[in-house]
Structure formats: C-alpha cells, structure tokens
C-alpha positions as CSV (number, residue, x, y, z in Angstrom):
1,M,164.5,0.6,122.2
2,K,161.9,1.0,124.9
3,Q,161.8,-2.7,126.0
4,E,165.6,-2.9,126.1
5,R,165.8,0.4,128.2
6,A,163.2,-0.9,130.7
7,E,165.2,-4.1,131.1
8,Y,168.4,-2.1,131.6
9,I,166.8,0.0,134.2
10,Q,165.5,-3.0,136.0
11,I,169.0,-4.4,136.2
12,I,170.1,-1.2,137.8
13,K,167.4,-1.6,140.4
14,D,168.3,-5.3,141.0
15,L,171.8,-4.1,141.7
16,Q,170.5,-1.6,144.3
17,G,171.4,1.3,141.9
18,D,174.9,-0.1,140.9
19,L,176.6,2.7,142.8
20,P,180.1,1.3,142.1
21,G,179.4,1.1,138.4
22,R,178.1,4.7,138.3
23,Q,181.2,5.9,140.1
24,K,183.4,4.1,137.7
25,A,181.6,5.7,134.8
26,L,181.9,9.2,136.4
27,D,185.6,8.7,137.1
28,F,186.2,7.5,133.6
29,I,184.6,10.5,131.9
30,R,186.3,12.9,134.4
31,D,189.6,11.5,133.3
32,S,188.7,11.5,129.6
33,D,189.0,14.2,126.9
34,I,185.3,14.7,126.4
35,W,184.9,17.8,128.6
36,I,182.5,20.5,127.6
37,H,182.8,24.1,128.7
38,G,185.3,23.2,131.4
39,A,183.5,20.2,132.8
40,P,183.1,16.5,132.1
41,A,180.4,15.8,129.6
42,P,177.1,15.2,131.5
43,F,175.5,11.8,130.7
44,P,172.8,9.4,132.0
45,F,173.7,5.9,133.2
46,V,171.3,4.4,130.7
47,P,172.3,4.2,127.1
48,Y,170.1,4.1,124.0
49,L,169.7,0.5,122.9
50,F,168.8,-0.1,119.2
51,N,167.6,-3.6,118.3
52,K,167.3,-5.1,114.8
53,Q,163.8,-3.6,114.2
54,D,165.0,-0.2,115.3
55,M,167.9,-0.3,112.9
56,E,165.7,-1.3,110.0
57,F,163.5,1.7,110.8
58,I,166.5,4.1,111.1
59,T,168.0,2.8,107.8
60,E,164.7,3.4,106.0
61,C,164.6,6.9,107.5
62,C,168.2,7.6,106.5
63,H,167.9,6.5,102.9
64,M,164.7,8.5,102.3
65,S,165.9,11.7,103.9
66,H,169.4,11.5,102.4
67,G,167.9,10.9,98.9
68,I,165.5,13.9,99.2
69,L,168.3,16.2,100.5
70,C,170.6,15.2,97.7
71,K,167.9,16.0,95.1
72,V,167.5,19.5,96.7
73,I,171.3,20.1,96.5
74,R,171.4,18.9,92.9
75,K,168.5,21.2,92.0
76,F,170.2,24.2,93.6
77,L,173.4,23.6,91.7
78,D,171.7,23.0,88.3
79,D,168.9,25.6,88.3
80,P,169.6,29.3,89.0
81,S,165.8,30.0,89.3
82,Y,165.6,27.6,92.3
83,R,168.3,29.4,94.4
84,P,166.5,32.6,95.5
85,M,164.2,30.9,97.9
86,F,167.1,30.0,100.1
87,N,168.0,33.7,100.5
88,F,171.7,33.0,100.8
89,P,174.0,36.0,100.9
90,P,176.1,36.3,97.7
91,E,179.3,35.2,99.6
92,A,177.6,31.9,100.7
93,E,176.1,31.2,97.2
94,K,179.6,31.7,95.7
95,L,181.0,29.0,98.0
96,I,178.2,26.6,97.3
97,L,178.7,26.9,93.5
98,L,182.4,26.2,93.6
99,P,183.5,23.2,91.5
100,C,183.4,19.7,93.1
101,N,184.7,16.6,91.4
102,Y,183.4,13.7,93.4
103,D,179.9,12.1,93.1
104,Q,178.5,12.2,96.7
105,L,176.4,15.3,97.3
106,L,176.0,14.8,101.0
107,P,179.0,12.9,102.4
108,M,178.3,13.2,106.1
109,G,175.4,14.4,108.2
110,R,173.7,13.9,111.6
111,F,170.0,14.1,111.4
112,D,168.4,14.8,114.8
113,I,164.8,13.6,115.4
114,F,162.1,13.8,118.0
115,L,161.1,10.1,118.2
116,D,158.1,8.5,119.9
117,E,159.4,5.0,120.8
118,D,155.9,3.7,121.2
119,D,154.8,4.0,117.6
120,F,157.9,5.2,115.8
121,S,156.3,8.5,114.8
122,Y,158.8,11.3,114.6
123,K,159.7,14.8,113.4
124,F,163.1,16.0,112.3
125,C,164.7,18.7,114.5
126,E,167.3,19.6,112.0
127,F,169.7,18.3,109.4
128,N,173.3,18.9,110.5
129,T,175.9,18.6,107.7
130,D,178.7,21.2,108.1
131,G,180.6,20.3,111.2
132,S,178.6,17.3,112.4
133,G,180.5,16.1,115.4
134,A,180.5,14.5,118.9
135,M,181.6,11.0,117.7
136,S,184.1,10.9,120.5
137,R,181.4,11.5,123.1
138,D,179.5,8.4,121.9
139,L,182.7,6.3,122.0
140,M,184.0,7.4,125.4
141,L,180.5,7.3,127.1
142,A,180.2,3.7,125.8
143,K,183.5,2.8,127.3
144,A,182.5,4.3,130.6
145,L,179.2,2.4,130.8
146,E,180.9,-0.9,129.8
147,L,182.8,-0.7,133.1
148,S,179.6,-1.2,135.1
149,D,178.0,-4.4,136.4
150,T,174.8,-3.2,134.9
151,F,176.2,-3.2,131.4
152,K,178.0,-6.6,132.0
153,E,174.8,-8.2,133.2
154,F,172.8,-6.8,130.2
155,A,175.5,-8.1,127.9
156,K,175.2,-11.6,129.3
157,R,171.6,-11.6,128.1
158,H,172.1,-10.0,124.7
159,K,174.6,-9.5,122.0
160,V,175.7,-5.9,122.5
161,E,178.0,-4.0,120.2
162,R,179.2,-0.4,120.0
163,F,178.6,1.7,116.9
164,E,181.9,2.5,115.2
165,L,182.1,6.1,114.1
166,I,185.8,6.8,113.5
167,D,187.3,4.2,111.2
168,S,184.0,4.0,109.3
169,W,184.3,7.7,108.4
170,V,187.8,7.2,107.1
171,E,186.6,4.4,104.9
172,A,183.6,6.5,103.6
173,F,185.9,9.5,103.2
174,M,188.4,7.6,101.1
175,R,185.6,5.9,99.1
176,I,184.2,9.3,98.2
177,Y,187.7,10.7,97.5
178,R,188.5,8.0,95.0
179,T,185.7,9.2,92.8
180,D,187.4,12.6,92.4
181,K,188.9,13.0,89.0
182,N,192.0,14.5,90.6
183,A,192.5,11.9,93.3
184,V,196.1,10.9,94.0
185,E,197.3,7.5,95.2
186,N,198.4,8.4,98.7
187,P,196.7,11.7,99.7
188,H,197.7,13.9,102.6
189,V,194.5,14.6,104.6
190,A,193.9,17.8,106.5
191,V,191.2,18.1,109.2
192,I,190.3,21.8,109.1
193,D,188.4,24.1,111.5
194,F,189.0,27.3,113.4
195,K,191.3,26.3,116.2
196,E,189.2,28.0,118.9
197,S,186.1,26.2,117.7
198,G,187.5,22.8,117.1
199,V,186.5,19.6,118.9
200,F,189.9,18.0,119.3
201,S,188.6,14.9,121.0
202,D,187.1,14.1,117.6
203,F,189.9,15.5,115.4
204,N,192.7,13.6,117.1
205,R,190.9,10.3,116.8
206,F,190.1,10.9,113.1
207,I,193.7,11.9,112.4
208,E,194.9,8.7,114.1
209,A,192.5,6.6,112.1
210,F,193.6,8.2,108.8
211,E,197.2,7.5,109.8
212,K,196.4,3.9,110.7
213,A,194.8,3.5,107.3
214,G,198.0,4.7,105.6
215,F,197.2,8.3,104.9
216,P,199.3,11.1,106.4
217,A,196.9,13.4,108.3
218,R,197.0,16.4,110.6
219,F,194.8,19.3,111.9
220,V,195.3,22.6,110.1
221,D,193.6,25.8,111.2
222,I,191.6,26.9,108.1
223,R,193.4,30.3,108.3
224,G,196.8,28.6,108.2
225,L,196.3,27.1,104.7
226,R,198.4,28.6,101.9
227,F,197.8,28.3,98.1
228,D,200.3,29.3,95.4
229,G,198.0,28.7,92.4
230,E,199.0,25.0,92.1
231,Q,199.3,23.5,95.5
232,L,197.5,24.0,98.8
233,V,199.8,23.5,101.8
234,D,200.0,24.0,105.6
235,G,201.5,27.4,105.8
236,N,203.5,26.4,108.9
237,D,205.9,24.0,107.1
238,G,204.7,23.6,103.5
239,W,203.1,20.2,104.0
240,P,201.0,19.5,100.9
241,V,197.2,19.0,101.3
242,H,195.4,16.8,98.8
243,A,192.1,16.1,100.6
244,I,190.2,18.0,103.4
245,Y,187.8,16.8,106.0
246,R,185.9,20.1,106.6
247,R,184.6,20.7,110.1
248,S,184.4,24.5,109.9
249,V,180.8,25.4,109.3
250,T,180.1,27.8,106.4
251,S,178.4,30.4,108.6
252,E,181.6,30.7,110.7
253,I,183.8,31.0,107.6
254,L,181.7,33.9,106.4
255,K,182.4,35.6,109.7
256,H,186.1,35.6,108.8
257,P,186.1,37.5,105.4
258,G,189.5,37.4,103.7
259,E,191.0,34.9,106.2
260,C,190.0,31.7,104.4
261,D,190.7,32.8,100.8
262,D,193.6,30.4,100.3
263,L,191.2,27.4,100.9
264,I,188.5,29.0,98.7
265,N,190.9,29.7,95.9
266,A,192.3,26.2,96.0
267,V,188.8,24.7,95.8
268,A,187.9,27.1,92.9
269,A,191.0,26.0,91.0
270,E,190.2,22.3,91.6
271,K,193.5,21.8,93.3
272,V,192.2,20.2,96.5
273,C,189.3,17.8,97.3
274,L,187.0,19.3,99.9
275,I,184.8,16.8,101.9
276,G,182.2,18.0,102.7
277,H,182.0,20.6,100.0
278,F,180.4,23.9,100.6
279,R,177.4,22.7,98.7
280,T,176.2,20.8,101.8
281,T,175.3,24.3,103.1
282,V,172.1,24.1,101.1
283,V,170.6,21.5,103.4
284,H,172.5,22.6,106.6
285,S,170.6,25.9,106.3
286,K,167.2,25.9,108.1
287,M,165.8,27.4,104.9
288,V,165.7,23.8,103.5
289,N,162.7,23.2,105.8
290,I,160.9,25.9,103.9
291,A,162.1,24.8,100.5
292,L,160.8,21.2,101.1
293,F,157.2,22.4,101.2
294,R,157.5,24.7,98.2
295,P,155.9,23.6,94.9
296,E,159.2,24.2,93.1
297,T,160.6,21.4,95.2
298,R,157.6,19.1,95.1
299,A,157.8,19.2,91.3
300,F,161.0,17.1,91.3
301,L,160.1,14.8,94.2
302,T,158.1,11.6,94.1
303,D,154.7,11.3,95.8
304,E,156.3,9.0,98.4
305,E,159.0,11.6,99.1
306,C,156.4,14.4,99.5
307,A,154.4,12.2,101.9
308,F,157.6,11.6,103.9
309,I,158.2,15.4,104.2
310,D,154.6,16.0,105.2
311,A,154.8,13.4,107.9
312,H,158.2,14.2,109.3
313,V,159.4,17.7,108.6
314,P,157.9,20.5,110.8
315,R,156.2,23.4,109.1
316,T,158.6,26.2,108.7
317,Y,158.4,29.8,107.6
318,I,160.6,32.9,107.2
319,L,160.0,35.2,110.3
320,S,159.0,38.4,108.6
321,A,156.9,41.5,109.2
322,D,155.3,40.6,105.8
323,P,154.4,36.9,106.7
324,E,153.4,34.3,104.2
325,G,151.4,31.3,105.4
326,Y,150.8,32.6,108.9
327,T,150.2,35.8,110.9
328,I,152.4,37.5,113.4
329,D,149.4,37.5,115.9
330,E,149.2,33.8,115.5
331,I,152.8,33.3,116.3
332,K,152.6,35.6,119.3
333,Q,149.4,34.2,120.7
334,T,150.2,30.5,120.4
335,K,153.8,30.7,121.7
336,D,154.0,27.1,122.9
337,S,153.4,25.9,119.3
338,W,156.5,27.7,117.8
339,I,160.3,27.9,117.9
340,I,162.5,30.6,116.4
341,K,165.9,29.7,114.9
342,P,168.6,31.5,112.9
343,A,168.4,30.5,109.3
344,D,172.1,29.3,109.3
345,D,173.9,28.6,112.5
346,Y,174.9,25.7,114.7
347,A,175.2,24.5,118.4
348,A,171.7,25.8,119.3
349,H,172.9,29.5,119.0
350,G,170.0,31.9,119.0
351,V,167.3,29.3,119.3
352,Y,164.1,30.4,121.2
353,P,161.3,27.9,121.9
354,G,158.1,29.7,123.0
355,V,157.6,27.2,125.8
356,D,160.7,28.5,127.6
357,H,159.5,32.1,127.7
358,S,156.7,34.2,129.3
359,Q,154.1,35.8,127.0
360,E,155.8,39.2,127.3
361,E,159.3,37.8,126.6
362,W,158.0,35.8,123.6
363,E,156.3,38.8,122.0
364,A,159.5,40.8,122.4
365,I,161.6,38.0,120.9
366,V,159.3,37.7,117.9
367,E,159.5,41.5,117.2
368,R,163.3,41.5,117.7
369,H,163.8,38.8,115.1
370,L,161.5,39.9,112.3
371,D,163.3,40.2,109.0
372,N,166.6,39.2,110.8
373,R,167.5,36.0,108.8
374,C,165.4,33.8,111.2
375,I,162.8,31.1,110.7
376,V,159.8,30.3,112.8
377,Q,159.0,26.6,113.0
378,E,156.3,24.3,114.3
379,F,157.3,23.2,117.8
380,Y,157.0,19.5,118.1
381,P,156.9,18.6,121.8
382,P,159.8,16.1,122.4
383,R,158.8,12.7,123.7
384,K,160.3,11.5,127.0
385,V,162.5,8.5,127.9
386,D,163.4,7.1,131.3
387,I,166.9,7.6,132.6
388,V,168.9,7.2,135.7
389,L,171.6,9.8,136.3
390,P,175.0,8.6,137.5
391,Q,175.1,11.1,140.3
392,L,173.3,10.0,143.5
393,P,170.1,12.2,143.6
394,E,169.6,14.6,146.5
395,D,166.8,12.5,148.0
396,G,169.3,9.6,148.3
397,D,167.3,7.1,146.2
398,P,169.9,5.0,144.4
399,C,167.3,3.7,141.9
400,K,165.5,7.0,141.1
401,V,164.2,7.0,137.6
402,E,163.6,10.3,135.9
403,S,161.7,11.1,132.7
404,W,163.6,13.5,130.3
405,Q,162.8,14.8,126.8
406,S,164.7,12.8,124.2
407,M,166.4,13.7,120.9
408,P,168.3,10.9,119.2
409,G,170.3,11.8,116.1
410,F,171.7,9.4,113.6
411,Y,174.9,9.9,111.7
412,Q,175.0,9.0,108.0
413,Y,178.3,8.5,106.1
414,D,178.0,8.2,102.3
415,G,174.3,7.8,102.6
416,E,174.3,4.9,105.1
417,P,173.4,5.1,108.9
418,V,176.5,4.3,111.0
419,G,175.6,5.3,114.6
420,F,174.0,7.9,116.9
421,Y,174.5,10.9,119.1
422,C,171.6,11.2,121.5
423,R,170.6,13.9,123.9
424,Q,168.1,14.5,126.7
425,G,166.9,17.7,128.2
426,Q,164.2,19.4,130.3
427,E,163.9,22.7,128.4
428,G,162.5,23.6,125.0
429,V,166.0,23.3,123.5
430,I,167.6,19.9,124.1
431,A,171.3,20.7,124.4
432,I,174.1,20.5,126.9
433,D,174.1,24.4,127.0
434,H,170.5,24.2,128.2
435,G,171.1,21.8,131.1
436,G,170.9,18.6,129.0
437,T,172.9,15.4,128.8
438,C,174.3,13.3,126.0
439,S,174.1,9.5,125.7
440,C,176.0,6.7,124.1
441,S,174.3,4.0,122.0
442,F,174.6,0.3,121.4
443,K,173.3,-2.2,118.9
444,V,171.4,-5.1,120.6
445,D,170.8,-8.5,119.0
446,C,171.2,-7.0,115.5
447,D,172.5,-10.2,113.8
C-alpha cells in the first residue's frame, strides 16, 4: 500500500501535477450518478493500491472477523440467556428471531478499520451489515482516475485491476439463495429500502446485474410490499417477490411501525428469502463490541479468536450513570480518549468524538447521553496517508501533498473479501458529512 502510493504520488509530481488528468476526473464525477447531498462525491486523486501481501493480510482479517461474528449471531439465536446483554428492544429481537432457511449467517458486510500501513496494526471502527453500500462510488471513482495520465503511467509499470463489487454480489447472493429450502428455479429479486433513504446509484447497478444474470429484479419501497398469506408481491402491480436484497437498516424499519408488516409477515411465514436477514442486526449493533469482551462470549470462542478481539476491537462500554468498567469522571476528564456512538444507527448519525469538542461541550454531551442507548468506546487515533486533492489548492502548488486520516473498509460477500470503500478525513469522525473524502481502490500485481 504505502510504497505503491508513494510511487503514484511521484508520478503526479513528474507530470507537474497532471492537471489535465485531475480535471478529467473531476468532470467525470460531476457528470456521474455518485452525488452526495447535492454535490459530486469528494475524492482524492490518489487511490488505495493493494498488493498481493496486502490482500493476504485483508483475507486473514476477513476470515477471522467473519467467523467470530457468525459465532456470535448463532449464539444469540440458539441461547435465550445470551440475548439480554445486547439490550435490543422487543420489536428488534422479534425481527432477529424470525425464521431463516439459508445457511450463511452474515451474507454481506463492510468492516471499517483504522490501519497503520507501516506495521499492519489496526483497530476496527465498526462492523456494517445492514445497508452496507457505496459500491458504485468505488466503481465510478476508479473509472475517473483511469482517465488520467498518472494512472496510465502507473499501469504501465504494474498489473492494475479494479475490484468488482456488483456482479460478485449477484453471484454470492444467488449462491446463498440456493441453500434456502424454499428456493425456486428462477426467482424474482427485489432490492428494498425506504425510497427517500435509498442509494440508487447502487440499486440500479445491482438490478441491472441481476437481470444480466437472468433473474428479474426491481427496486421496491419496503412499504410498498404486500402479502396475502401465501405470496409477497410489489403492491403496485402484483409482481411476485421470491428473494430480497435488503438495504433498509433495522433501526430505520423500527422507526416505521406498522408500515413494514407485509414484509415481516412474509418472512415469518417463510414465504420469501430475505438476504440479509434481520439476524445480521446482532453484529451491526455497536453492542456487539461490548459482547465480544464478555465472558459469556469468550466461553465459545477459541484462544486465537479472543486474542484477535483483544488486539483489534476497541474497548466499549454502555454509557450509563451506573457505569461498569469505567467511571463517568474518567470519561469526562480524558475526552480525547473516547468516542460516543448510538448503539444501533448508521451513516455516522449521533457520533461524538471527544477530540472534536471543548471540555465544556464534551461534559455536556456525556451527561446528555447517559442511559440513552449509547455506547462509549476507546478512541483509536486514525493513522494518516498522503493524498493529492484533484482541485488545485489555494496556494497554487500543483503537486501539493496533504496528510489525511485514513479509514479503509473491506467488503465481504459470503465470508470472502471482495473489495474496498475507503475514506479520509480531518475530524474525529471520518465521513463525507464531516468534510471527508472517499477513495477508490485497485489491486496491484496480485497474480
């Protein structure tokens, strides 16, 4: 990673900043469908470049983390005494415990990490399962950078390949679907979400990929599904639905009581295959970070798995006026060492890193979130990477290199790593809503 990035930046410098290439990339994204909050997705001109050694490391990390999380889900499903530590509301637990007839416990996820590229040490930021997205951003940003002379020169020196995140999901989805006891030969596939929340740059590409593979597919707003006791259909025209790719996160479904009952009833009656099933909520919840350190969890993990957790999962606690394992004064007085997050949400909603707040603000934040379904977590300072922004900087230096905090995240489909969504930022929360950027990724010399 680091060596390849340095070489890539040197090529930019050798091309006096490659201003034509940067403008081509900016124009391509401006004319694309990956706009965020009314503007083209912000990105650096330097991609993440993963070589063979890097991919071996990521594969090992993926297999270990996926295996541990699947064990946690299985324990939650099988052992009622294990469930209370997650503190799910009854409505969420009911969804998690609905029947599911395929084998894979965690079909899709994106696991974000804070990675030190010098020694490959890292900590997980979070485990995204419900609604993992942004595959289109990786694809379109890759296409944008490929237009530049910088990329073309780098590709002359190395074998460079994109990561493929669309067709590979269709293949994994259908492989999982075929293990369902009620699978039909030619299923209709619905991509579901709340229309106002959906990422249609992703949805449209997945629908096209399902269609290309021979499976009729469409987007259906989750509230538009209808179930008559035997068949789930699109309520607009009666189109039958056999399999669902769920992008609607569980926490958002719970905010719409009564509006999603047709889907829930169809899953309960085992009349539709839901991928991913609500049971993935167990590890999408930030409460899993607490559960991983509990003796009840350690009892069914191997010594190697426990050591992996100790090394790579930040210490996490319920933020409570009756704390366990910490004191409120400790949290207040060492603000730069902590971050507060909602127990179950997404897209960096309600996340407060102490480093971004004054002492007075932080103490008020802590008080406001006590016993409010939040966790407080060890803050692991993100490592930095060198980037060049595509826009010409204010000082006019076409080769200006900046150092930004980095958070690569790897997608897993059916337990295997398939690609990345990487972000950079300059605040305690690394997200586009916090002034951050998103990067594409390439494989380099991986044969």
